[in-house]
PDBQT receptor file of N, H, CA, C and O in Angstrom, charges set to zero:
ATOM      1  N   MET A   1       8.501  77.205 -79.354  1.00  0.00    +0.000 N 
ATOM      2  CA  MET A   1       8.208  75.926 -80.253  1.00  0.00    +0.000 C 
ATOM      3  C   MET A   1       7.587  76.541 -81.584  1.00  0.00    +0.000 C 
ATOM      4  O   MET A   1       7.244  77.682 -81.273  1.00  0.00    +0.000 OA
ATOM      5  N   SER A   2       7.194  76.245 -83.322  1.00  0.00    +0.000 N 
ATOM      6  H   SER A   2       7.473  75.318 -83.574  1.00  0.00    +0.000 HD
ATOM      7  CA  SER A   2       6.699  76.389 -83.940  1.00  0.00    +0.000 C 
ATOM      8  C   SER A   2       6.062  75.043 -85.525  1.00  0.00    +0.000 C 
ATOM      9  O   SER A   2       6.457  73.881 -85.625  1.00  0.00    +0.000 OA
ATOM     10  N   ILE A   3       5.215  75.634 -86.341  1.00  0.00    +0.000 N 
ATOM     11  H   ILE A   3       4.894  76.578 -86.260  1.00  0.00    +0.000 HD
ATOM     12  CA  ILE A   3       4.799  74.110 -86.709  1.00  0.00    +0.000 C 
ATOM     13  C   ILE A   3       5.963  74.191 -87.611  1.00  0.00    +0.000 C 
ATOM     14  O   ILE A   3       6.812  75.079 -87.698  1.00  0.00    +0.000 OA
ATOM     15  N   TYR A   4       5.827  73.020 -88.304  1.00  0.00    +0.000 N 
ATOM     16  H   TYR A   4       5.138  72.299 -88.233  1.00  0.00    +0.000 HD
ATOM     17  CA  TYR A   4       6.643  72.784 -89.510  1.00  0.00    +0.000 C 
ATOM     18  C   TYR A   4       6.150  72.207 -90.506  1.00  0.00    +0.000 C 
ATOM     19  O   TYR A   4       5.256  71.666 -89.855  1.00  0.00    +0.000 OA
ATOM     20  N   LYS A   5       5.932  71.793 -91.723  1.00  0.00    +0.000 N 
ATOM     21  H   LYS A   5       6.658  72.232 -92.252  1.00  0.00    +0.000 HD
ATOM     22  CA  LYS A   5       5.337  71.017 -92.550  1.00  0.00    +0.000 C 
ATOM     23  C   LYS A   5       6.241  70.411 -93.117  1.00  0.00    +0.000 C 
ATOM     24  O   LYS A   5       6.931  71.136 -93.834  1.00  0.00    +0.000 OA
ATOM     25  N   ILE A   6       6.676  68.782 -93.067  1.00  0.00    +0.000 N 
ATOM     26  H   ILE A   6       6.115  68.194 -92.484  1.00  0.00    +0.000 HD
ATOM     27  CA  ILE A   6       7.058  67.876 -93.548  1.00  0.00    +0.000 C 
ATOM     28  C   ILE A   6       7.404  67.471 -94.655  1.00  0.00    +0.000 C 
ATOM     29  O   ILE A   6       6.406  66.933 -95.135  1.00  0.00    +0.000 OA
ATOM     30  N   PHE A   7       8.176  67.411 -95.305  1.00  0.00    +0.000 N 
ATOM     31  H   PHE A   7       8.986  67.848 -94.915  1.00  0.00    +0.000 HD
ATOM     32  CA  PHE A   7       7.470  66.601 -97.036  1.00  0.00    +0.000 C 
ATOM     33  C   PHE A   7       8.714  65.526 -97.238  1.00  0.00    +0.000 C 
ATOM     34  O   PHE A   7       9.943  65.578 -97.196  1.00  0.00    +0.000 OA
ATOM     35  N   ASP A   8       7.690  64.512 -97.482  1.00  0.00    +0.000 N 
ATOM     36  H   ASP A   8       6.691  64.470 -97.516  1.00  0.00    +0.000 HD
ATOM     37  CA  ASP A   8       9.059  63.482 -99.052  1.00  0.00    +0.000 C 
ATOM     38  C   ASP A   8       8.472  64.024-100.078  1.00  0.00    +0.000 C 
ATOM     39  O   ASP A   8       7.352  64.399-100.427  1.00  0.00    +0.000 OA
ATOM     40  N   GLN A   9      10.267  63.920-100.727  1.00  0.00    +0.000 N 
ATOM     41  H   GLN A   9      11.177  63.616-100.443  1.00  0.00    +0.000 HD
ATOM     42  CA  GLN A   9      10.063  64.819-101.920  1.00  0.00    +0.000 C 
ATOM     43  C   GLN A   9       9.983  66.266-101.638  1.00  0.00    +0.000 C 
ATOM     44  O   GLN A   9      10.618  67.032-100.913  1.00  0.00    +0.000 OA
ATOM     45  N   SER A  10       8.640  66.426-102.742  1.00  0.00    +0.000 N 
ATOM     46  H   SER A  10       8.125  65.804-103.332  1.00  0.00    +0.000 HD
ATOM     47  CA  SER A  10       7.732  67.571-102.652  1.00  0.00    +0.000 C 
ATOM     48  C   SER A  10       6.491  67.736-102.466  1.00  0.00    +0.000 C 
ATOM     49  O   SER A  10       5.954  68.831-102.632  1.00  0.00    +0.000 OA
ATOM     50  N   GLU A  11       5.521  66.106-101.897  1.00  0.00    +0.000 N 
ATOM     51  H   GLU A  11       5.958  65.217-101.762  1.00  0.00    +0.000 HD
ATOM     52  CA  GLU A  11       4.658  65.958-100.918  1.00  0.00    +0.000 C 
ATOM     53  C   GLU A  11       4.662  66.166 -99.519  1.00  0.00    +0.000 C 
ATOM     54  O   GLU A  11       5.291  65.458 -98.732  1.00  0.00    +0.000 OA
ATOM     55  N   GLU A  12       3.820  67.330 -99.146  1.00  0.00    +0.000 N 
ATOM     56  H   GLU A  12       3.309  67.905 -99.785  1.00  0.00    +0.000 HD
ATOM     57  CA  GLU A  12       4.070  66.963 -97.510  1.00  0.00    +0.000 C 
ATOM     58  C   GLU A  12       3.260  66.081 -97.537  1.00  0.00    +0.000 C 
ATOM     59  O   GLU A  12       2.363  65.786 -98.327  1.00  0.00    +0.000 OA
ATOM     60  N   ILE A  13       3.811  65.444 -96.140  1.00  0.00    +0.000 N 
ATOM     61  H   ILE A  13       4.540  65.683 -95.498  1.00  0.00    +0.000 HD
ATOM     62  CA  ILE A  13       2.990  64.189 -94.877  1.00  0.00    +0.000 C 
ATOM     63  C   ILE A  13       2.881  64.499 -94.189  1.00  0.00    +0.000 C 
ATOM     64  O   ILE A  13       2.996  63.572 -93.387  1.00  0.00    +0.000 OA
ATOM     65  N   ASN A  14       2.531  66.012 -93.326  1.00  0.00    +0.000 N 
ATOM     66  H   ASN A  14       2.438  66.765 -93.978  1.00  0.00    +0.000 HD
ATOM     67  CA  ASN A  14       2.763  65.402 -92.123  1.00  0.00    +0.000 C 
ATOM     68  C   ASN A  14       3.269  67.278 -91.414  1.00  0.00    +0.000 C 
ATOM     69  O   ASN A  14       4.339  67.794 -91.737  1.00  0.00    +0.000 OA
ATOM     70  N   ARG A  15       2.313  67.937 -90.532  1.00  0.00    +0.000 N 
ATOM     71  H   ARG A  15       1.444  67.518 -90.270  1.00  0.00    +0.000 HD
ATOM     72  CA  ARG A  15       2.595  68.654 -89.701  1.00  0.00    +0.000 C 
ATOM     73  C   ARG A  15       3.225  68.648 -88.796  1.00  0.00    +0.000 C 
ATOM     74  O   ARG A  15       3.702  67.515 -88.855  1.00  0.00    +0.000 OA
ATOM     75  N   ILE A  16       3.798  69.301 -87.539  1.00  0.00    +0.000 N 
ATOM     76  H   ILE A  16       3.411  70.222 -87.491  1.00  0.00    +0.000 HD
ATOM     77  CA  ILE A  16       4.428  69.149 -86.136  1.00  0.00    +0.000 C 
ATOM     78  C   ILE A  16       4.729  70.322 -85.871  1.00  0.00    +0.000 C 
ATOM     79  O   ILE A  16       5.013  71.246 -86.634  1.00  0.00    +0.000 OA
ATOM     80  N   ILE A  17       4.643  70.272 -84.367  1.00  0.00    +0.000 N 
ATOM     81  H   ILE A  17       4.412  69.522 -83.747  1.00  0.00    +0.000 HD
ATOM     82  CA  ILE A  17       4.496  71.546 -83.502  1.00  0.00    +0.000 C 
ATOM     83  C   ILE A  17       6.512  71.080 -82.932  1.00  0.00    +0.000 C 
ATOM     84  O   ILE A  17       6.853  69.898 -82.978  1.00  0.00    +0.000 OA
ATOM     85  N   ALA A  18       7.054  71.657 -82.688  1.00  0.00    +0.000 N 
ATOM     86  H   ALA A  18       6.777  72.617 -82.650  1.00  0.00    +0.000 HD
ATOM     87  CA  ALA A  18       8.139  70.781 -81.900  1.00  0.00    +0.000 C 
ATOM     88  C   ALA A  18       9.419  72.122 -82.404  1.00  0.00    +0.000 C 
ATOM     89  O   ALA A  18       9.629  72.125 -83.617  1.00  0.00    +0.000 OA
ATOM     90  N   ASP A  19      10.050  72.953 -81.762  1.00  0.00    +0.000 N 
ATOM     91  H   ASP A  19       9.880  72.950 -80.776  1.00  0.00    +0.000 HD
ATOM     92  CA  ASP A  19      11.430  73.229 -81.817  1.00  0.00    +0.000 C 
ATOM     93  C   ASP A  19      12.592  72.647 -83.240  1.00  0.00    +0.000 C 
ATOM     94  O   ASP A  19      13.018  71.504 -83.405  1.00  0.00    +0.000 OA
ATOM     95  N   GLU A  20      12.904  74.064 -84.223  1.00  0.00    +0.000 N 
ATOM     96  H   GLU A  20      12.558  74.993 -84.089  1.00  0.00    +0.000 HD
ATOM     97  CA  GLU A  20      13.863  74.079 -84.908  1.00  0.00    +0.000 C 
ATOM     98  C   GLU A  20      14.717  72.643 -85.167  1.00  0.00    +0.000 C 
ATOM     99  O   GLU A  20      14.699  72.009 -86.222  1.00  0.00    +0.000 OA
ATOM    100  N   SER A  21      15.455  72.290 -83.967  1.00  0.00    +0.000 N 
ATOM    101  H   SER A  21      15.469  72.804 -83.110  1.00  0.00    +0.000 HD
ATOM    102  CA  SER A  21      16.583  71.493 -83.481  1.00  0.00    +0.000 C 
ATOM    103  C   SER A  21      15.855  70.215 -83.162  1.00  0.00    +0.000 C 
ATOM    104  O   SER A  21      16.665  69.302 -83.323  1.00  0.00    +0.000 OA
ATOM    105  N   PHE A  22      14.843  69.805 -82.832  1.00  0.00    +0.000 N 
ATOM    106  H   PHE A  22      14.185  70.547 -82.702  1.00  0.00    +0.000 HD
ATOM    107  CA  PHE A  22      14.301  68.648 -83.353  1.00  0.00    +0.000 C 
ATOM    108  C   PHE A  22      14.186  68.364 -84.571  1.00  0.00    +0.000 C 
ATOM    109  O   PHE A  22      14.980  67.524 -84.993  1.00  0.00    +0.000 OA
ATOM    110  N   VAL A  23      13.140  68.976 -85.584  1.00  0.00    +0.000 N 
ATOM    111  H   VAL A  23      12.495  69.659 -85.241  1.00  0.00    +0.000 HD
ATOM    112  CA  VAL A  23      12.709  68.735 -86.619  1.00  0.00    +0.000 C 
ATOM    113  C   VAL A  23      13.932  68.831 -87.643  1.00  0.00    +0.000 C 
ATOM    114  O   VAL A  23      13.832  68.208 -88.700  1.00  0.00    +0.000 OA
ATOM    115  N   ALA A  24      15.003  69.529 -87.401  1.00  0.00    +0.000 N 
ATOM    116  H   ALA A  24      15.084  70.035 -86.543  1.00  0.00    +0.000 HD
ATOM    117  CA  ALA A  24      16.299  69.339 -88.540  1.00  0.00    +0.000 C 
ATOM    118  C   ALA A  24      16.650  67.820 -88.435  1.00  0.00    +0.000 C 
ATOM    119  O   ALA A  24      16.583  67.163 -89.473  1.00  0.00    +0.000 OA
ATOM    120  N   GLU A  25      17.116  67.044 -86.972  1.00  0.00    +0.000 N 
ATOM    121  H   GLU A  25      17.171  67.578 -86.129  1.00  0.00    +0.000 HD
ATOM    122  CA  GLU A  25      17.850  66.294 -86.644  1.00  0.00    +0.000 C 
ATOM    123  C   GLU A  25      17.141  64.932 -87.030  1.00  0.00    +0.000 C 
ATOM    124  O   GLU A  25      17.841  63.939 -87.232  1.00  0.00    +0.000 OA
ATOM    125  N   TRP A  26      15.846  64.873 -87.128  1.00  0.00    +0.000 N 
ATOM    126  H   TRP A  26      15.278  65.679 -86.964  1.00  0.00    +0.000 HD
ATOM    127  CA  TRP A  26      14.773  63.857 -87.006  1.00  0.00    +0.000 C 
ATOM    128  C   TRP A  26      14.182  64.191 -89.337  1.00  0.00    +0.000 C 
ATOM    129  O   TRP A  26      13.606  63.162 -89.690  1.00  0.00    +0.000 OA
ATOM    130  N   CYS A  27      14.224  64.730 -89.968  1.00  0.00    +0.000 N 
ATOM    131  H   CYS A  27      14.691  65.566 -89.681  1.00  0.00    +0.000 HD
ATOM    132  CA  CYS A  27      14.044  64.963 -91.207  1.00  0.00    +0.000 C 
ATOM    133  C   CYS A  27      15.484  64.395 -91.868  1.00  0.00    +0.000 C 
ATOM    134  O   CYS A  27      15.602  63.615 -92.813  1.00  0.00    +0.000 OA
ATOM    135  N   SER A  28      16.592  65.066 -91.032  1.00  0.00    +0.000 N 
ATOM    136  H   SER A  28      16.497  65.700 -90.265  1.00  0.00    +0.000 HD
ATOM    137  CA  SER A  28      18.140  64.242 -91.687  1.00  0.00    +0.000 C 
ATOM    138  C   SER A  28      17.723  63.132 -91.761  1.00  0.00    +0.000 C 
ATOM    139  O   SER A  28      17.319  62.630 -92.810  1.00  0.00    +0.000 OA
ATOM    140  N   GLU A  29      17.768  62.262 -90.061  1.00  0.00    +0.000 N 
ATOM    141  H   GLU A  29      18.096  62.670 -89.209  1.00  0.00    +0.000 HD
ATOM    142  CA  GLU A  29      17.877  60.880 -90.515  1.00  0.00    +0.000 C 
ATOM    143  C   GLU A  29      16.683  60.171 -90.854  1.00  0.00    +0.000 C 
ATOM    144  O   GLU A  29      16.750  58.985 -90.531  1.00  0.00    +0.000 OA
ATOM    145  N   ASN A  30      15.536  60.535 -91.439  1.00  0.00    +0.000 N 
ATOM    146  H   ASN A  30      15.481  61.498 -91.702  1.00  0.00    +0.000 HD
ATOM    147  CA  ASN A  30      14.660  59.863 -92.308  1.00  0.00    +0.000 C 
ATOM    148  C   ASN A  30      14.329  60.565 -93.276  1.00  0.00    +0.000 C 
ATOM    149  O   ASN A  30      13.175  60.778 -93.647  1.00  0.00    +0.000 OA
ATOM    150  N   GLY A  31      15.271  60.953 -93.727  1.00  0.00    +0.000 N 
ATOM    151  H   GLY A  31      16.208  60.781 -93.425  1.00  0.00    +0.000 HD
ATOM    152  CA  GLY A  31      15.083  61.386 -95.375  1.00  0.00    +0.000 C 
ATOM    153  C   GLY A  31      13.845  62.236 -96.381  1.00  0.00    +0.000 C 
ATOM    154  O   GLY A  31      13.402  62.438 -97.511  1.00  0.00    +0.000 OA
ATOM    155  N   TYR A  32      13.757  62.470 -95.144  1.00  0.00    +0.000 N 
ATOM    156  H   TYR A  32      14.118  62.306 -94.226  1.00  0.00    +0.000 HD
ATOM    157  CA  TYR A  32      12.419  64.059 -95.137  1.00  0.00    +0.000 C 
ATOM    158  C   TYR A  32      12.761  65.396 -95.324  1.00  0.00    +0.000 C 
ATOM    159  O   TYR A  32      13.933  65.593 -95.002  1.00  0.00    +0.000 OA
ATOM    160  N   THR A  33      12.177  66.397 -95.728  1.00  0.00    +0.000 N 
ATOM    161  H   THR A  33      11.225  66.237 -95.990  1.00  0.00    +0.000 HD
ATOM    162  CA  THR A  33      12.888  67.714 -95.333  1.00  0.00    +0.000 C 
ATOM    163  C   THR A  33      11.623  68.508 -95.022  1.00  0.00    +0.000 C 
ATOM    164  O   THR A  33      10.504  68.126 -95.367  1.00  0.00    +0.000 OA
ATOM    165  N   TYR A  34      11.878  69.712 -94.305  1.00  0.00    +0.000 N 
ATOM    166  H   TYR A  34      12.786  70.022 -94.024  1.00  0.00    +0.000 HD
ATOM    167  CA  TYR A  34      10.939  70.107 -93.654  1.00  0.00    +0.000 C 
ATOM    168  C   TYR A  34      10.663  71.450 -94.022  1.00  0.00    +0.000 C 
ATOM    169  O   TYR A  34      11.115  71.556 -95.162  1.00  0.00    +0.000 OA
ATOM    170  N   ASP A  35       9.921  73.068 -93.504  1.00  0.00    +0.000 N 
ATOM    171  H   ASP A  35       9.553  72.982 -92.578  1.00  0.00    +0.000 HD
ATOM    172  CA  ASP A  35       9.664  73.818 -94.025  1.00  0.00    +0.000 C 
ATOM    173  C   ASP A  35       8.777  75.304 -92.819  1.00  0.00    +0.000 C 
ATOM    174  O   ASP A  35       7.562  75.109 -92.846  1.00  0.00    +0.000 OA
ATOM    175  N   LEU A  36       9.071  76.332 -92.073  1.00  0.00    +0.000 N 
ATOM    176  H   LEU A  36      10.058  76.491 -92.052  1.00  0.00    +0.000 HD
ATOM    177  CA  LEU A  36       8.506  76.892 -91.457  1.00  0.00    +0.000 C 
ATOM    178  C   LEU A  36       7.144  77.170 -91.869  1.00  0.00    +0.000 C 
ATOM    179  O   LEU A  36       6.928  77.814 -92.895  1.00  0.00    +0.000 OA
ATOM    180  N   GLU A  37       6.087  76.665 -91.037  1.00  0.00    +0.000 N 
ATOM    181  H   GLU A  37       6.262  76.141 -90.204  1.00  0.00    +0.000 HD
ATOM    182  CA  GLU A  37       5.005  77.307 -91.748  1.00  0.00    +0.000 C 
ATOM    183  C   GLU A  37       4.662  78.755 -90.840  1.00  0.00    +0.000 C 
ATOM    184  O   GLU A  37       4.774  78.872 -89.619  1.00  0.00    +0.000 OA
ATOM    185  N   PRO A  38       4.158  79.938 -91.937  1.00  0.00    +0.000 N 
ATOM    186  CA  PRO A  38       4.152  80.970 -91.956  1.00  0.00    +0.000 C 
ATOM    187  C   PRO A  38       3.305  81.302 -90.287  1.00  0.00    +0.000 C 
ATOM    188  O   PRO A  38       2.552  80.372 -89.997  1.00  0.00    +0.000 OA
ATOM    189  N   GLU A  39       3.328  82.187 -89.464  1.00  0.00    +0.000 N 
ATOM    190  H   GLU A  39       3.939  82.943 -89.700  1.00  0.00    +0.000 HD
ATOM    191  CA  GLU A  39       2.198  82.388 -88.489  1.00  0.00    +0.000 C 
ATOM    192  C   GLU A  39       1.233  83.094 -89.218  1.00  0.00    +0.000 C 
ATOM    193  O   GLU A  39       1.282  83.950 -90.102  1.00  0.00    +0.000 OA
ATOM    194  N   PRO A  40       0.216  82.426 -88.528  1.00  0.00    +0.000 N 
ATOM    195  CA  PRO A  40      -1.014  82.859 -88.756  1.00  0.00    +0.000 C 
ATOM    196  C   PRO A  40      -1.509  84.454 -88.652  1.00  0.00    +0.000 C 
ATOM    197  O   PRO A  40      -1.272  85.160 -87.673  1.00  0.00    +0.000 OA
ATOM    198  N   GLU A  41      -2.239  84.892 -89.840  1.00  0.00    +0.000 N 
ATOM    199  H   GLU A  41      -2.432  84.318 -90.636  1.00  0.00    +0.000 HD
ATOM    200  CA  GLU A  41      -2.267  86.516 -89.297  1.00  0.00    +0.000 C 
ATOM    201  C   GLU A  41      -3.710  86.491 -87.917  1.00  0.00    +0.000 C 
ATOM    202  O   GLU A  41      -4.766  85.859 -87.895  1.00  0.00    +0.000 OA
ATOM    203  N   PRO A  42      -3.009  87.633 -86.767  1.00  0.00    +0.000 N 
ATOM    204  CA  PRO A  42      -4.250  87.757 -85.468  1.00  0.00    +0.000 C 
ATOM    205  C   PRO A  42      -4.995  88.412 -86.145  1.00  0.00    +0.000 C 
ATOM    206  O   PRO A  42      -4.665  89.236 -86.999  1.00  0.00    +0.000 OA
ATOM    207  N   VAL A  43      -6.386  88.012 -85.729  1.00  0.00    +0.000 N 
ATOM    208  H   VAL A  43      -6.654  87.343 -85.036  1.00  0.00    +0.000 HD
ATOM    209  CA  VAL A  43      -8.141  88.131 -86.211  1.00  0.00    +0.000 C 
ATOM    210  C   VAL A  43      -8.314  89.139 -85.016  1.00  0.00    +0.000 C 
ATOM    211  O   VAL A  43      -8.033  88.829 -83.858  1.00  0.00    +0.000 OA
ATOM    212  N   PRO A  44      -8.774  90.308 -85.369  1.00  0.00    +0.000 N 
ATOM    213  CA  PRO A  44      -8.992  91.371 -85.028  1.00  0.00    +0.000 C 
ATOM    214  C   PRO A  44     -10.844  90.828 -83.946  1.00  0.00    +0.000 C 
ATOM    215  O   PRO A  44     -11.833  90.095 -83.899  1.00  0.00    +0.000 OA
ATOM    216  N   GLN A  45     -10.149  91.836 -83.391  1.00  0.00    +0.000 N 
ATOM    217  H   GLN A  45      -9.346  92.431 -83.429  1.00  0.00    +0.000 HD
ATOM    218  CA  GLN A  45     -11.269  91.479 -82.073  1.00  0.00    +0.000 C 
ATOM    219  C   GLN A  45     -12.101  92.522 -81.985  1.00  0.00    +0.000 C 
ATOM    220  O   GLN A  45     -11.797  93.657 -81.620  1.00  0.00    +0.000 OA
ATOM    221  N   VAL A  46     -13.498  92.008 -82.431  1.00  0.00    +0.000 N 
ATOM    222  H   VAL A  46     -13.745  91.086 -82.728  1.00  0.00    +0.000 HD
ATOM    223  CA  VAL A  46     -14.782  92.744 -82.121  1.00  0.00    +0.000 C 
ATOM    224  C   VAL A  46     -15.057  93.682 -81.299  1.00  0.00    +0.000 C 
ATOM    225  O   VAL A  46     -15.757  92.853 -80.717  1.00  0.00    +0.000 OA
ATOM    226  N   PRO A  47     -15.179  94.553 -80.721  1.00  0.00    +0.000 N 
ATOM    227  CA  PRO A  47     -15.823  95.238 -79.635  1.00  0.00    +0.000 C 
ATOM    228  C   PRO A  47     -17.290  94.309 -79.349  1.00  0.00    +0.000 C 
ATOM    229  O   PRO A  47     -17.897  93.709 -80.236  1.00  0.00    +0.000 OA
ATOM    230  N   ALA A  48     -17.629  94.348 -78.090  1.00  0.00    +0.000 N 
ATOM    231  H   ALA A  48     -17.135  94.835 -77.369  1.00  0.00    +0.000 HD
ATOM    232  CA  ALA A  48     -18.938  93.401 -77.829  1.00  0.00    +0.000 C 
ATOM    233  C   ALA A  48     -19.815  94.774 -77.590  1.00  0.00    +0.000 C 
ATOM    234  O   ALA A  48     -18.953  95.636 -77.423  1.00  0.00    +0.000 OA
ATOM    235  N   TYR A  49     -20.829  95.265 -77.513  1.00  0.00    +0.000 N 
ATOM    236  H   TYR A  49     -21.530  94.564 -77.649  1.00  0.00    +0.000 HD
ATOM    237  CA  TYR A  49     -21.855  95.846 -77.737  1.00  0.00    +0.000 C 
ATOM    238  C   TYR A  49     -22.938  94.807 -76.660  1.00  0.00    +0.000 C 
ATOM    239  O   TYR A  49     -22.658  93.629 -76.436  1.00  0.00    +0.000 OA
ATOM    240  N   THR A  50     -24.214  95.517 -76.062  1.00  0.00    +0.000 N 
ATOM    241  H   THR A  50     -24.441  96.474 -76.244  1.00  0.00    +0.000 HD
ATOM    242  CA  THR A  50     -24.755  95.401 -75.285  1.00  0.00    +0.000 C 
ATOM    243  C   THR A  50     -25.901  95.558 -76.120  1.00  0.00    +0.000 C 
ATOM    244  O   THR A  50     -25.875  96.394 -77.023  1.00  0.00    +0.000 OA
ATOM    245  N   ALA A  51     -26.889  94.854 -75.919  1.00  0.00    +0.000 N 
ATOM    246  H   ALA A  51     -26.910  94.175 -75.186  1.00  0.00    +0.000 HD
ATOM    247  CA  ALA A  51     -28.581  95.490 -76.272  1.00  0.00    +0.000 C 
ATOM    248  C   ALA A  51     -28.993  97.194 -75.826  1.00  0.00    +0.000 C 
ATOM    249  O   ALA A  51     -29.841  97.939 -76.315  1.00  0.00    +0.000 OA
ATOM    250  N   ASP A  52     -28.039  97.416 -74.736  1.00  0.00    +0.000 N 
ATOM    251  H   ASP A  52     -27.350  96.810 -74.338  1.00  0.00    +0.000 HD
ATOM    252  CA  ASP A  52     -28.400  99.034 -74.946  1.00  0.00    +0.000 C 
ATOM    253  C   ASP A  52     -27.959 100.000 -75.529  1.00  0.00    +0.000 C 
ATOM    254  O   ASP A  52     -28.334 101.135 -75.823  1.00  0.00    +0.000 OA
ATOM    255  N   ASP A  53     -26.400  98.870 -75.756  1.00  0.00    +0.000 N 
ATOM    256  H   ASP A  53     -26.096  97.948 -75.517  1.00  0.00    +0.000 HD
ATOM    257  CA  ASP A  53     -25.655  99.992 -76.819  1.00  0.00    +0.000 C 
ATOM    258  C   ASP A  53     -26.248 100.339 -78.181  1.00  0.00    +0.000 C 
ATOM    259  O   ASP A  53     -26.043 101.400 -78.770  1.00  0.00    +0.000 OA
ATOM    260  N   LEU A  54     -27.155  99.136 -78.706  1.00  0.00    +0.000 N 
ATOM    261  H   LEU A  54     -27.322  98.274 -78.228  1.00  0.00    +0.000 HD
ATOM    262  CA  LEU A  54     -27.706  98.839 -79.740  1.00  0.00    +0.000 C 
ATOM    263  C   LEU A  54     -28.575  99.843 -79.640  1.00  0.00    +0.000 C 
ATOM    264  O   LEU A  54     -28.680 100.527 -80.658  1.00  0.00    +0.000 OA
ATOM    265  N   LEU A  55     -29.385 100.213 -78.509  1.00  0.00    +0.000 N 
ATOM    266  H   LEU A  55     -29.300  99.657 -77.682  1.00  0.00    +0.000 HD
ATOM    267  CA  LEU A  55     -30.451 100.859 -78.793  1.00  0.00    +0.000 C 
ATOM    268  C   LEU A  55     -30.151 102.592 -78.402  1.00  0.00    +0.000 C 
ATOM    269  O   LEU A  55     -31.240 103.095 -78.679  1.00  0.00    +0.000 OA
ATOM    270  N   SER A  56     -29.731 103.117 -78.174  1.00  0.00    +0.000 N 
ATOM    271  H   SER A  56     -28.846 102.708 -77.948  1.00  0.00    +0.000 HD
ATOM    272  CA  SER A  56     -29.023 104.228 -77.648  1.00  0.00    +0.000 C 
ATOM    273  C   SER A  56     -28.424 104.155 -79.559  1.00  0.00    +0.000 C 
ATOM    274  O   SER A  56     -29.366 104.416 -80.308  1.00  0.00    +0.000 OA
ATOM    275  N   VAL A  57     -27.456 103.939 -80.103  1.00  0.00    +0.000 N 
ATOM    276  H   VAL A  57     -26.691 103.727 -79.494  1.00  0.00    +0.000 HD
ATOM    277  CA  VAL A  57     -27.684 104.211 -81.300  1.00  0.00    +0.000 C 
ATOM    278  C   VAL A  57     -28.649 104.111 -82.341  1.00  0.00    +0.000 C 
ATOM    279  O   VAL A  57     -28.485 104.717 -83.400  1.00  0.00    +0.000 OA
ATOM    280  N   LEU A  58     -29.501 103.497 -82.155  1.00  0.00    +0.000 N 
ATOM    281  H   LEU A  58     -29.634 103.005 -81.294  1.00  0.00    +0.000 HD
ATOM    282  CA  LEU A  58     -30.880 103.228 -82.987  1.00  0.00    +0.000 C 
ATOM    283  C   LEU A  58     -31.806 104.553 -82.603  1.00  0.00    +0.000 C 
ATOM    284  O   LEU A  58     -32.812 105.029 -83.130  1.00  0.00    +0.000 OA
ATOM    285  N   LEU A  59     -31.158 104.866 -81.654  1.00  0.00    +0.000 N 
ATOM    286  H   LEU A  59     -30.341 104.479 -81.225  1.00  0.00    +0.000 HD
ATOM    287  CA  LEU A  59     -32.172 105.929 -80.547  1.00  0.00    +0.000 C 
ATOM    288  C   LEU A  59     -31.735 107.543 -81.326  1.00  0.00    +0.000 C 
ATOM    289  O   LEU A  59     -32.461 108.409 -81.813  1.00  0.00    +0.000 OA
ATOM    290  N   GLY A  60     -30.087 107.451 -81.161  1.00  0.00    +0.000 N 
ATOM    291  H   GLY A  60     -29.496 106.747 -80.765  1.00  0.00    +0.000 HD
ATOM    292  CA  GLY A  60     -29.414 109.086 -81.491  1.00  0.00    +0.000 C 
ATOM    293  C   GLY A  60     -29.227 109.243 -80.012  1.00  0.00    +0.000 C 
ATOM    294  O   GLY A  60     -29.238 110.410 -79.619  1.00  0.00    +0.000 OA
ATOM    295  N   VAL A  61     -29.061 108.319 -79.124  1.00  0.00    +0.000 N 
ATOM    296  H   VAL A  61     -29.052 107.372 -79.443  1.00  0.00    +0.000 HD
ATOM    297  CA  VAL A  61     -28.928 109.266 -77.746  1.00  0.00    +0.000 C 
ATOM    298  C   VAL A  61     -27.621 108.296 -77.666  1.00  0.00    +0.000 C 
ATOM    299  O   VAL A  61     -27.243 107.163 -77.967  1.00  0.00    +0.000 OA
ATOM    300  N   ASP A  62     -27.054 109.876 -76.869  1.00  0.00    +0.000 N 
ATOM    301  H   ASP A  62     -27.360 110.796 -76.624  1.00  0.00    +0.000 HD
ATOM    302  CA  ASP A  62     -24.992 109.625 -76.454  1.00  0.00    +0.000 C 
ATOM    303  C   ASP A  62     -25.148 109.280 -75.042  1.00  0.00    +0.000 C 
ATOM    304  O   ASP A  62     -24.158 109.035 -74.353  1.00  0.00    +0.000 OA
TER     305      ASP A  62
């Protein structure tokens, strides 16, 4: 399943999460067009530091 933008002429009117075959058929029957929305870029995970980790860095202790 993917996210599709639904257009009435050039105006975006909705978004839907569905299979492309469903979106293609539904849009064709109702006079709309659609476009696949690109996948968002993954957000990098920042490591979680404890207070002890931060104190060690500030004190220069390994």
